[in-house]
N, CA, C, O and the ligand as a Tripos MOL2 file, in Angstrom:
@<TRIPOS>MOLECULE
protein
  181   179    46     0     0
PROTEIN
NO_CHARGES

@<TRIPOS>ATOM
      1 N           0.8310   -1.2000    0.0000 N.3       1 MET1
      2 CA          0.0000    0.0000    0.0000 C.3       1 MET1
      3 C           0.8690    1.2540    0.0000 C.2       1 MET1
      4 O           2.0620    1.2110    0.3000 O.2       1 MET1
      5 N           0.2470    2.3450   -0.3380 N.am      2 LYS2
      6 CA          1.0080    3.5850   -0.4600 C.3       2 LYS2
      7 C           0.4350    4.6950    0.3990 C.2       2 LYS2
      8 O          -0.7710    4.7890    0.6280 O.2       2 LYS2
      9 N           1.3380    5.5180    0.8590 N.am      3 ASP3
     10 CA          0.9680    6.7530    1.5300 C.3       3 ASP3
     11 C           0.3030    7.6750    0.4950 C.2       3 ASP3
     12 O           0.9400    8.0500   -0.4890 O.2       3 ASP3
     13 N          -0.9660    8.0430    0.7080 N.am      4 PRO4
     14 CA         -1.6520    8.8710   -0.3000 C.3       4 PRO4
     15 C          -1.1010   10.2880   -0.4050 C.2       4 PRO4
     16 O          -1.3550   10.9820   -1.3900 O.2       4 PRO4
     17 N          -0.3620   10.7130    0.5850 N.am      5 VAL5
     18 CA          0.1480   12.0840    0.5780 C.3       5 VAL5
     19 C           1.4420   12.1780   -0.2350 C.2       5 VAL5
     20 O           1.5510   13.0210   -1.1260 O.2       5 VAL5
     21 N           2.4160   11.3260    0.0630 N.am      6 CYS6
     22 CA          3.7230   11.4400   -0.5900 C.3       6 CYS6
     23 C           4.0070   10.2820   -1.5360 C.2       6 CYS6
     24 O           5.0280   10.2820   -2.2240 O.2       6 CYS6
     25 N           3.1000    9.2770   -1.5800 N.am      7 ASP7
     26 CA          3.2380    8.1530   -2.5080 C.3       7 ASP7
     27 C           4.3580    7.1780   -2.1330 C.2       7 ASP7
     28 O           4.7840    6.3730   -2.9620 O.2       7 ASP7
     29 N           4.8240    7.2490   -0.9160 N.am      8 MET8
     30 CA          5.8260    6.2820   -0.4580 C.3       8 MET8
     31 C           5.1520    4.9620   -0.1150 C.2       8 MET8
     32 O           3.9720    4.9260    0.2340 O.2       8 MET8
     33 N           5.9180    3.8750   -0.2180 N.am      9 ASP9
     34 CA          5.4010    2.5800    0.1970 C.3       9 ASP9
     35 C           5.2900    2.5260    1.7140 C.2       9 ASP9
     36 O           6.2260    2.8890    2.4270 O.2       9 ASP9
     37 N           4.1350    2.0680    2.2060 N.am     10 VAL10
     38 CA          3.9270    1.9240    3.6420 C.3      10 VAL10
     39 C           3.2980    0.5640    3.9210 C.2      10 VAL10
     40 O           2.8030   -0.0990    3.0100 O.2      10 VAL10
     41 N           3.3200    0.1560    5.1860 N.am     11 THR11
     42 CA          2.7160   -1.1100    5.5760 C.3      11 THR11
     43 C           1.6340   -0.8580    6.6170 C.2      11 THR11
     44 O           1.4180    0.2710    7.0560 O.2      11 THR11
     45 N           0.9600   -1.9360    6.9990 N.am     12 GLU12
     46 CA         -0.1030   -1.8020    7.9980 C.3      12 GLU12
     47 C           0.4350   -1.3760    9.3600 C.2      12 GLU12
     48 O          -0.3280   -0.9610   10.2320 O.2      12 GLU12
     49 N           1.7430   -1.4790    9.5380 N.am     13 LYS13
     50 CA          2.3310   -1.0740   10.8160 C.3      13 LYS13
     51 C           2.4810    0.4360   10.9070 C.2      13 LYS13
     52 O           2.6430    0.9840   11.9970 O.2      13 LYS13
     53 N           2.4270    1.1000    9.7730 N.am     14 ASN14
     54 CA          2.5620    2.5510    9.7910 C.3      14 ASN14
     55 C           1.3150    3.1980   10.3910 C.2      14 ASN14
     56 O           0.2630    2.5700   10.5150 O.2      14 ASN14
     57 N           1.4600    4.4440   10.7510 N.am     15 ASP15
     58 CA          0.3510    5.2260   11.2880 C.3      15 ASP15
     59 C          -0.8390    5.2010   10.3440 C.2      15 ASP15
     60 O          -0.6770    5.3400    9.1320 O.2      15 ASP15
     61 N          -2.0310    5.0240   10.8930 N.am     16 ALA16
     62 CA         -3.2170    4.9210   10.0580 C.3      16 ALA16
     63 C          -4.2410    5.9810   10.4130 C.2      16 ALA16
     64 O          -4.2830    6.4910   11.5330 O.2      16 ALA16
     65 N          -5.0710    6.2980    9.4180 N.am     17 SER17
     66 CA         -6.1850    7.2010    9.6310 C.3      17 SER17
     67 C          -7.3570    6.6890    8.8050 C.2      17 SER17
     68 O          -7.1770    6.2080    7.6860 O.2      17 SER17
     69 N          -8.5520    6.7940    9.3610 N.am     18 GLU18
     70 CA         -9.7160    6.3060    8.6350 C.3      18 GLU18
     71 C         -10.4960    7.4710    8.0640 C.2      18 GLU18
     72 O         -10.7030    8.4910    8.7220 O.2      18 GLU18
     73 N         -10.9180    7.2960    6.8380 N.am     19 TYR19
     74 CA        -11.7140    8.3470    6.2010 C.3      19 TYR19
     75 C         -12.7650    7.7070    5.3150 C.2      19 TYR19
     76 O         -12.4390    6.9150    4.4310 O.2      19 TYR19
     77 N         -14.0260    8.0480    5.5460 N.am     20 GLU20
     78 CA        -15.1580    7.5020    4.8000 C.3      20 GLU20
     79 C         -15.0960    5.9810    4.6670 C.2      20 GLU20
     80 O         -15.3050    5.4250    3.5890 O.2      20 GLU20
     81 N         -14.8010    5.3180    5.7990 N.am     21 GLY21
     82 CA        -14.8330    3.8670    5.8440 C.3      21 GLY21
     83 C         -13.5910    3.1750    5.3130 C.2      21 GLY21
     84 O         -13.5110    1.9470    5.3370 O.2      21 GLY21
     85 N         -12.6210    3.9440    4.8340 N.am     22 LYS22
     86 CA        -11.3710    3.3640    4.3350 C.3      22 LYS22
     87 C         -10.2270    3.7470    5.2440 C.2      22 LYS22
     88 O         -10.1940    4.8470    5.7970 O.2      22 LYS22
     89 N          -9.2800    2.8170    5.3940 N.am     23 VAL23
     90 CA         -8.1210    3.0960    6.2320 C.3      23 VAL23
     91 C          -6.9190    3.4110    5.3400 C.2      23 VAL23
     92 O          -6.6040    2.6740    4.4060 O.2      23 VAL23
     93 N          -6.2700    4.5080    5.6510 N.am     24 TYR24
     94 CA         -5.0800    4.9310    4.9130 C.3      24 TYR24
     95 C          -3.8840    4.9250    5.8520 C.2      24 TYR24
     96 O          -4.0060    5.2270    7.0390 O.2      24 TYR24
     97 N          -2.7350    4.5790    5.3050 N.am     25 HIS25
     98 CA         -1.5160    4.5300    6.1130 C.3      25 HIS25
     99 C          -0.5180    5.5750    5.6430 C.2      25 HIS25
    100 O          -0.4790    5.9530    4.4720 O.2      25 HIS25
    101 N           0.2910    6.0310    6.6000 N.am     26 PHE26
    102 CA          1.1920    7.1560    6.3200 C.3      26 PHE26
    103 C           2.6030    6.8670    6.7990 C.2      26 PHE26
    104 O           2.8120    6.1440    7.7730 O.2      26 PHE26
    105 N           3.5780    7.4540    6.0870 N.am     27 CYS27
    106 CA          4.9900    7.2170    6.4320 C.3      27 CYS27
    107 C           5.3780    7.9440    7.7000 C.2      27 CYS27
    108 O           6.2870    7.5160    8.4120 O.2      27 CYS27
    109 N           4.6970    9.0390    7.9880 N.am     28 CYS28
    110 CA          5.0960    9.8360    9.1350 C.3      28 CYS28
    111 C           3.9110   10.6620    9.6370 C.2      28 CYS28
    112 O           2.8800   10.7630    8.9730 O.2      28 CYS28
    113 N           4.0790   11.2420   10.8110 N.am     29 ALA29
    114 CA          2.9870   11.9900   11.4380 C.3      29 ALA29
    115 C           2.5960   13.2060   10.6120 C.2      29 ALA29
    116 O           1.4260   13.5890   10.5940 O.2      29 ALA29
    117 N           3.5590   13.8180    9.9280 N.am     30 SER30
    118 CA          3.2080   15.0350    9.1880 C.3      30 SER30
    119 C           2.3610   14.7130    7.9650 C.2      30 SER30
    120 O           1.4890   15.5010    7.6000 O.2      30 SER30
    121 N           2.6000   13.5630    7.3200 N.am     31 CYS31
    122 CA          1.7300   13.1550    6.2040 C.3      31 CYS31
    123 C           0.3240   12.8610    6.7190 C.2      31 CYS31
    124 O          -0.6690   13.2330    6.0930 O.2      31 CYS31
    125 N           0.2550   12.1960    7.8520 N.am     32 LYS32
    126 CA         -1.0440   11.8870    8.4390 C.3      32 LYS32
    127 C          -1.8090   13.1700    8.7510 C.2      32 LYS32
    128 O          -3.0090   13.2690    8.4930 O.2      32 LYS32
    129 N          -1.1090   14.1370    9.3020 N.am     33 MET33
    130 CA         -1.7440   15.4040    9.6570 C.3      33 MET33
    131 C          -2.2400   16.1330    8.4060 C.2      33 MET33
    132 O          -3.3460   16.6720    8.3900 O.2      33 MET33
    133 N          -1.4190   16.1420    7.3700 N.am     34 ALA34
    134 CA         -1.8020   16.8010    6.1190 C.3      34 ALA34
    135 C          -3.0490   16.1470    5.5360 C.2      34 ALA34
    136 O          -3.9500   16.8300    5.0500 O.2      34 ALA34
    137 N          -3.0920   14.8200    5.5880 N.am     35 PHE35
    138 CA         -4.2490   14.0920    5.0760 C.3      35 PHE35
    139 C          -5.4960   14.4150    5.8750 C.2      35 PHE35
    140 O          -6.5600   14.6590    5.3050 O.2      35 PHE35
    141 N          -5.3690   14.4180    7.1790 N.am     36 GLU36
    142 CA         -6.5420   14.6450    8.0260 C.3      36 GLU36
    143 C          -7.0910   16.0670    7.8860 C.2      36 GLU36
    144 O          -8.2780   16.3080    8.1060 O.2      36 GLU36
    145 N          -6.2260   16.9900    7.5220 N.am     37 GLN37
    146 CA         -6.6910   18.3630    7.3380 C.3      37 GLN37
    147 C          -7.4750   18.5270    6.0480 C.2      37 GLN37
    148 O          -8.3860   19.3520    5.9760 O.2      37 GLN37
    149 N          -7.1310   17.7520    5.0310 N.am     38 ASN38
    150 CA         -7.8120   17.8710    3.7470 C.3      38 ASN38
    151 C          -7.7520   16.5550    2.9570 C.2      38 ASN38
    152 O          -7.0570   16.4550    1.9460 O.2      38 ASN38
    153 N          -8.5010   15.5400    3.4450 N.am     39 PRO39
    154 CA         -8.4180   14.2000    2.8370 C.3      39 PRO39
    155 C          -8.7120   14.1900    1.3460 C.2      39 PRO39
    156 O          -8.0650   13.4670    0.5880 O.2      39 PRO39
    157 N          -9.6730   14.9810    0.9250 N.am     40 LYS40
    158 CA        -10.1030   14.9340   -0.4780 C.3      40 LYS40
    159 C          -8.9790   15.3040   -1.4400 C.2      40 LYS40
    160 O          -8.9510   14.8550   -2.5860 O.2      40 LYS40
    161 N          -8.0670   16.1190   -0.9630 N.am     41 GLN41
    162 CA         -6.9560   16.5370   -1.8030 C.3      41 GLN41
    163 C          -6.0650   15.3550   -2.1920 C.2      41 GLN41
    164 O          -5.4000   15.3790   -3.2280 O.2      41 GLN41
    165 N          -6.0610   14.3120   -1.3400 N.am     42 PHE42
    166 CA         -5.0920   13.2320   -1.5270 C.3      42 PHE42
    167 C          -5.7060   11.9360   -2.0310 C.2      42 PHE42
    168 O          -4.9790   11.0130   -2.3970 O.2      42 PHE42
    169 N          -7.0180   11.8520   -2.0560 N.am     43 ILE43
    170 CA         -7.6510   10.6070   -2.4770 C.3      43 ILE43
    171 C          -7.8880   10.5940   -3.9760 C.2      43 ILE43
    172 O          -8.5390   11.4760   -4.5350 O.2      43 ILE43
    173 N          -7.3420    9.5730   -4.6030 N.am     44 LYS44
    174 CA         -7.5860    9.3940   -6.0350 C.3      44 LYS44
    175 C          -8.5800    8.2620   -6.1900 C.2      44 LYS44
    176 O          -8.3600    7.1550   -5.6980 O.2      44 LYS44
    177 N          -9.6500    8.5390   -6.8610 N.am     45 GLU45
    178 CA        -10.6740    7.5010   -7.0740 C.3      45 GLU45
    179 C         -10.2200    6.4670   -8.0900 C.2      45 GLU45
    180 O         -10.9580    5.5270   -8.3860 O.2      45 GLU45
    181 ZN          4.3430   10.2780    3.5800 Zn       46 ZN46
@<TRIPOS>BOND
     1     1     2 1
     2     2     3 1
     3     3     4 2
     4     3     5 am
     5     5     6 1
     6     6     7 1
     7     7     8 2
     8     7     9 am
     9     9    10 1
    10    10    11 1
    11    11    12 2
    12    11    13 am
    13    13    14 1
    14    14    15 1
    15    15    16 2
    16    15    17 am
    17    17    18 1
    18    18    19 1
    19    19    20 2
    20    19    21 am
    21    21    22 1
    22    22    23 1
    23    23    24 2
    24    23    25 am
    25    25    26 1
    26    26    27 1
    27    27    28 2
    28    27    29 am
    29    29    30 1
    30    30    31 1
    31    31    32 2
    32    31    33 am
    33    33    34 1
    34    34    35 1
    35    35    36 2
    36    35    37 am
    37    37    38 1
    38    38    39 1
    39    39    40 2
    40    39    41 am
    41    41    42 1
    42    42    43 1
    43    43    44 2
    44    43    45 am
    45    45    46 1
    46    46    47 1
    47    47    48 2
    48    47    49 am
    49    49    50 1
    50    50    51 1
    51    51    52 2
    52    51    53 am
    53    53    54 1
    54    54    55 1
    55    55    56 2
    56    55    57 am
    57    57    58 1
    58    58    59 1
    59    59    60 2
    60    59    61 am
    61    61    62 1
    62    62    63 1
    63    63    64 2
    64    63    65 am
    65    65    66 1
    66    66    67 1
    67    67    68 2
    68    67    69 am
    69    69    70 1
    70    70    71 1
    71    71    72 2
    72    71    73 am
    73    73    74 1
    74    74    75 1
    75    75    76 2
    76    75    77 am
    77    77    78 1
    78    78    79 1
    79    79    80 2
    80    79    81 am
    81    81    82 1
    82    82    83 1
    83    83    84 2
    84    83    85 am
    85    85    86 1
    86    86    87 1
    87    87    88 2
    88    87    89 am
    89    89    90 1
    90    90    91 1
    91    91    92 2
    92    91    93 am
    93    93    94 1
    94    94    95 1
    95    95    96 2
    96    95    97 am
    97    97    98 1
    98    98    99 1
    99    99   100 2
   100    99   101 am
   101   101   102 1
   102   102   103 1
   103   103   104 2
   104   103   105 am
   105   105   106 1
   106   106   107 1
   107   107   108 2
   108   107   109 am
   109   109   110 1
   110   110   111 1
   111   111   112 2
   112   111   113 am
   113   113   114 1
   114   114   115 1
   115   115   116 2
   116   115   117 am
   117   117   118 1
   118   118   119 1
   119   119   120 2
   120   119   121 am
   121   121   122 1
   122   122   123 1
   123   123   124 2
   124   123   125 am
   125   125   126 1
   126   126   127 1
   127   127   128 2
   128   127   129 am
   129   129   130 1
   130   130   131 1
   131   131   132 2
   132   131   133 am
   133   133   134 1
   134   134   135 1
   135   135   136 2
   136   135   137 am
   137   137   138 1
   138   138   139 1
   139   139   140 2
   140   139   141 am
   141   141   142 1
   142   142   143 1
   143   143   144 2
   144   143   145 am
   145   145   146 1
   146   146   147 1
   147   147   148 2
   148   147   149 am
   149   149   150 1
   150   150   151 1
   151   151   152 2
   152   151   153 am
   153   153   154 1
   154   154   155 1
   155   155   156 2
   156   155   157 am
   157   157   158 1
   158   158   159 1
   159   159   160 2
   160   159   161 am
   161   161   162 1
   162   162   163 1
   163   163   164 2
   164   163   165 am
   165   165   166 1
   166   166   167 1
   167   167   168 2
   168   167   169 am
   169   169   170 1
   170   170   171 1
   171   171   172 2
   172   171   173 am
   173   173   174 1
   174   174   175 1
   175   175   176 2
   176   175   177 am
   177   177   178 1
   178   178   179 1
   179   179   180 2
@<TRIPOS>SUBSTRUCTURE
     1 MET1         2 RESIDUE 1 A MET
     2 LYS2         6 RESIDUE 1 A LYS
     3 ASP3        10 RESIDUE 1 A ASP
     4 PRO4        14 RESIDUE 1 A PRO
     5 VAL5        18 RESIDUE 1 A VAL
     6 CYS6        22 RESIDUE 1 A CYS
     7 ASP7        26 RESIDUE 1 A ASP
     8 MET8        30 RESIDUE 1 A MET
     9 ASP9        34 RESIDUE 1 A ASP
    10 VAL10       38 RESIDUE 1 A VAL
    11 THR11       42 RESIDUE 1 A THR
    12 GLU12       46 RESIDUE 1 A GLU
    13 LYS13       50 RESIDUE 1 A LYS
    14 ASN14       54 RESIDUE 1 A ASN
    15 ASP15       58 RESIDUE 1 A ASP
    16 ALA16       62 RESIDUE 1 A ALA
    17 SER17       66 RESIDUE 1 A SER
    18 GLU18       70 RESIDUE 1 A GLU
    19 TYR19       74 RESIDUE 1 A TYR
    20 GLU20       78 RESIDUE 1 A GLU
    21 GLY21       82 RESIDUE 1 A GLY
    22 LYS22       86 RESIDUE 1 A LYS
    23 VAL23       90 RESIDUE 1 A VAL
    24 TYR24       94 RESIDUE 1 A TYR
    25 HIS25       98 RESIDUE 1 A HIS
    26 PHE26      102 RESIDUE 1 A PHE
    27 CYS27      106 RESIDUE 1 A CYS
    28 CYS28      110 RESIDUE 1 A CYS
    29 ALA29      114 RESIDUE 1 A ALA
    30 SER30      118 RESIDUE 1 A SER
    31 CYS31      122 RESIDUE 1 A CYS
    32 LYS32      126 RESIDUE 1 A LYS
    33 MET33      130 RESIDUE 1 A MET
    34 ALA34      134 RESIDUE 1 A ALA
    35 PHE35      138 RESIDUE 1 A PHE
    36 GLU36      142 RESIDUE 1 A GLU
    37 GLN37      146 RESIDUE 1 A GLN
    38 ASN38      150 RESIDUE 1 A ASN
    39 PRO39      154 RESIDUE 1 A PRO
    40 LYS40      158 RESIDUE 1 A LYS
    41 GLN41      162 RESIDUE 1 A GLN
    42 PHE42      166 RESIDUE 1 A PHE
    43 ILE43      170 RESIDUE 1 A ILE
    44 LYS44      174 RESIDUE 1 A LYS
    45 GLU45      178 RESIDUE 1 A GLU
    46 ZN46       181 GROUP 0 **** ****
């Protein structure tokens, strides 16, 4: 799986955030924070 913010490879052990029923994983806290502030910017359908 990939970090939706920076496109780095991440695993289920990485920090996660849930949005609209889907769980996303992040390489670091700052990517997670950026995603949580504006999830729609980072989600590609
Ligand atoms: Zn990242």
